[in-house]
N, C-alpha and C positions, 0 to 999 in steps of 0.2 A: 677669542680666538678655537678655543677648544672646542665652545658652544655654539656655533660658526658653523664648523664642522657638524659635528652632530646632531642640530636639524636638518643641515643635509643629507642626511640620513636618511635621517626619516623620513625629511619629504622625497628619495629616492625610493623606498620600499613601498612608499603609501600610492606614488604612480604607478609604480611596478604592479600591484593592486593583491602583492605579495600578505598584505595584513584583510585579506577576504571584502574588497569595499568594490563593489558591485556595475557592470556598468549602467548601460541605459536601456538595458536588454535582461537585468538582473543575476548576470555570466559574472563568477566570481574568477579569476584564473582555474585554483583546483579544482574547480568540475568544469571549466571547456578540460584542460589536463585527460582530466579523469573519461570523459566522453570522448573525446578523441581518441586514447585507448581503446572504452571496447567497442570504439569504433572498426579502429584496423585490424581485431579478428571478427568483430560483426560477435564479440561470445555473446549474445542470444539469438541472434540468426535473425535479426527484425531491421535487420537495410531493406531487405526486399525489393520494394517497386521506388525507395529511396534512391535510384545507385547515381541518377543525375543531380540531385541537394547534396548527398554525400560529395563527391565530387569537389561540389564550387565547395563545400566548405571547409575540406579540407585544401585547396589551393589558396582562399581569402580567412577561413576563422574567421568570418564574418558574425557576428551574437546573431541580427536576427533570422539567418540563415539558420544560424546552429539553433535556435532557436523550433524554428516550421521542422528542423529534421527532430530535434529529439522527443518536439510532439508526434510524430508520425509515429518513431519509433518504438515511441511507449504503448502505442495504438498496438501495431505490429506484433509488438506485447502482448498485450491482454487477448488479442482476438485472431490473433492470426492471418498466415497473406495467403489463404485460397478465396479463388471467387464462391462464392455465393457456397459452402461447408453445405450448408442443409438441405442440399441439390432434391430442391421441394417442387414435387410434383402434383396436378392439380388430376383429382379424383373428386368427378360429378360436379359441386357445387363448393368442395372445399378442399384447401389445401394441406397436402401432407409430409410433414420434414421426416426424409431418406435418413439424414443424420444430425444426429441431435450435437447441438451444441452448447454451451454455458460463456456467454458473451459479458465483458466485464467492461464497466463504467470507468473506464479514463478520458473527463473531457481537458481538452488548450484552459480551459481557465484553471483549473486546479490544479495541472502541469506546471504552468507558469507561477504559477501564488506558490509552488512548494520549492522552486527556482531560484524565486528573488528573495525567500524566508533565508535562503542558505542551505537547505538540506542538499545531503552528497547524492549526486547522480543515483550510487545503490540501493540508497534506503528509498528515492522516492522513483525508480525501477520492478523493486524487491518485492512490491504487492502483485506480480504482476508477471511475475516469475513464477513457470513450472515448480511444486514443491517433488516432484515428480522421479523418480532416480531415471526414468527414461529420457528424460530432457538432455541431460548433459549425456547421457550416455549412448545415444543419437546422435548430438554433436562434434564428440569425439570420433565415431563414425565417419558422420558424414565429411571432414574435415580429411579423413583422411581418404578416404575411395579415388576410384580416379574414372572409374565407368562412365558413362552421362547419364545413362539409364539407373543403376543402381544409385548414382546422387541422386537420381531427382525421385525415387524412391523412397530414400532414406528422409530423405527434407518432408516430401508431404507428408510423413509420418510426425515428424519433428514440429510440425502445423498442427495437426490434430490434440497433440501433447495441449497445445497452447488451449487448445480449447474445451480442454477435458473438467469437471467441473473442479472449481478453485478446493482448495484441504481435501485431501481425496484425504487422509485422515494416515493415522500413524499405523492401523495396519485395515485391511480391503480384504475384500476378495475384487480376484480380477479375473473376467469372460474374455477373453480375445480372439473374434469371433474366427476373423481367417483362420487362427493356427487350429483352433475347435482344441481350447484348450484352459483351463481353467484354474488358477492359483490363487489365495489366500498367502499375503504376503503380511511379517511381522518385521518392525525396524527397517526396511526395508531389504530383509531375507526369503527367501520360498520359503513358508513351510507344508503348505500340502497345494499337489500337483495333481490334477489328471484327466484327460478326456469327456469331451461335451459332443455332444450335436447340438444343433443348432439350426437355423428357419431357413428351408429353401429359401432359390434368390427371388420364386413369387412372394414368395412367407417372411421376411427379412428381418433376424432380430435383432430386435432399435438399440439405437446408441443411446442411453444413458446411464444416470446418476442413482440408486437411493437405498434406503440405512437396510438393514435385512430384518426383521420384527419379530417373525417367527417361527416354529414346524409344522407344521402337518404330520401324524402322523398315521398311518390308514386311509388316508385320501380318499371321494367319493371323485369323480370329475365328473364336473358342471359341465354339458357340452355347449360348446358356442354357440349359440344361433347362426351364424353363416357359417358351421361349422355342419349343426344340423341338416338345413338346407339344403347343402351343398354335399352332401355324402351321405347319415346318417335315414334319414329320407330314402332318397334316391334307392341305395340298398338294400331296405326292409321292404320297398313296395317289389321288388324283385325277388327279395329272398323271405319269407314270411317268417323264420327263425333265424332272424340280421341280428334282432333282439335279445333275443337269451342266448345265440350264440358268445355276443362280448357282454353280459352282463350289464344292459341296458335298459333301467326302467324309466317308467314315464309321470312325473309331475308336473302339477301345475304352476309351478316355481319347485327352485336352486334346495329341496327338504325335501329332503327324506322318509321328512313324518307325515307330507300332507298325504294325502290320497292320491291312492295309484287310479291314473287315466291307461284305457286299452288302445291301440293304435289307430283300430279303426273309427275309434270317439272322435281322432281330436282333429278331420278330414286335415289329413297329411299333405294330398295331393296341390294344394292348397298350399301350400309351402315348399315349395319346391323350388330352389335355384331364387333370383331376387332378392330384395336388402331390406332388412327394417327386423321388427323382434317378431318372436315366432311365440305365438300365448301361452304354450306350453311348450316343458324343460325334460331331456333326457337327461337323467343322472346315473355313469357307469360305475356302482357297487364297490367296497373297496374291495379285492382283492392280490393275490400273486399277478395277475393279469391285466390287473387293472393300467389304463391308459399311464396313469402316471408312478405306475407301478407302487412303493409301500412307504413314502415320504416324498414329501416339497418342500422349500424354502419361499415363505414370501418377505419378500421388499414390494411393498405395496406401492403400485403403479398407473400411470394409466393406460398403456400397455398390454396388461393387462398377461404381465411375461413372469417368468417365476423362474428358479430351477426344482428337477425333479428326475426320482427316479423313473424306471421304462423297463417291460417286457422282453425288448428286442433288443438283446446285449450280443449281440451277433454284428448290427450295424459298428460299432467301436472298434474292429477288429479292419474298418477300412481308411484310409487315406484320407480318402474327403469323405464328411459327416454333416453334407448341409441337408438333412431330413425332415425336419419339426417343422411346425407354425409359426417356429419367432419362439417356442418358450425354449429354455435351456435340459439336455435330460442331460444325467450326472453317470459317469462308467463306474463308482465308486462307492454312490450313495452311502452305502451306508457305518463306509468310511469316514465320509463327508459331517453324519450323524453325528457320530462319535466325538468328530474333533470338536464340533461344533456345542455340540454338549458339552464336553467337558473346559470347555477355552471359553468359552460367549454365551454360557444358562449357567444359573444356579441350581438347576435339575442333576442328580446325579444320573449316570450313567446306566447302570444300573436298576434304575427306577423305569428310565425309561424304556431300555433295552424291553423291560414286562412288557408298558405299553405298545409295545413295537409289535411284541412275539402275540398278545391279544386279538390282531386284527382289527379291534374298534378303532374308532375314529378320538385322536390325543390333539391336544395344542402343545405346543412347549412355547416357550412366551425367552428370547433373548435380548441379556439385560445388560449389555456389554454393549458398544458401540463397532459395529462392522460391516460398513458399507459395501455396496454390490457395485464393479462400474463394469456397463458392456460396455469395450474398446472395438475398432477397430482398426489395428496397427499391422500392415504388413510388413517392417522390421520391428524384429524384437531384440535388445541388447538382454541373455538370462545374466543369469547374479555372474557365472565366471568369467560373462563381460561377451562373449562371444554375441555375435550378432548374426540374426535368426530372418529370413525371410521367406515368404509367404504366398500362394496364393491368391490372387487377387479375387476374389469368388462371387463378391457384390458388382466388381469392375468399377467400386471408386475411385483406384486410383487413376483408371480412362477419364473417368466420367468429373472428379476435380478438378482443375486448374490453380496453378500458382501465379495471382497477381506478377509478375515478376518473369 
């Protein structure tokens, strides 16, 4: 009799799924319960465009429907819930992405395989959950917000965080474009914060991530061909003394040691406006009044964007600071040089300072990882937990649409 009771109890346990027997879709009862708990609060803000399906799953707990929802939820978490987040525009023969995104591969087959293998729901979702502190901080404020417009603005920024490059880094520099600020963040704490100038609406600072590699002391400014065509050449044609006033020299290439060329010898009128390369180059020599100031910080990228000093210090007093051609101008470049030298290079700061004071060009290699992330967050939660809100300077809040 006792044996029959024990066998009946074991059979009941097996039938209930408590020992982890999967159903035909691969779901175990523990996985279903965990996923339903996540959905109840939308823990990772990724139900998005699947509200109708979620309602059916909640009512029926049908395994096939739940699998469809789980795949959709994972993909929404991996790659956000904004329609066309890149804001791609056509420029001539090429398509230009105005907003940089970092997509992650989340395949149906891989998600279902992990589910059937018995992995926990949290473990399956973990690779797609942003590590960046802003994700959970913004979710907290989103759930507490009452005003519909405020909620939409916060939600857009939650989705933008999903689109950031995975593995931001334990330590990193964050340039928040609409805030006009840069922070160096270490272990989720802000160690350096300063004002910056970013690109105009016409010459927007791009959204991307790259590693800081080196610092240039007393840089020469290699004038881009587009600026040469549209600014330098026209201004020099109007004022023959323009080049001298702005410490500009002409060379065959971007090398100050190349033979000097005269303005009249290079047929400048043929290169006014238009597009394409210019067969001679303008270089501004190092000085206190150089357009790049006395120092620039290089994180190589195909946008040709970097951080640098600037002689136009008065612009940092303004609330709106979008004046550059796309690069990031620093309000306290010398302090940034000192901090990065001491914490991210093998150099002694006093030695670097001597090179800085020489007015000769020198290079300082960065030997400790410091990614630089340019982001577009119109809401941001500071270290104290306060929600900050900023103007939509490039109209991304207006242009980017949620898919739900």
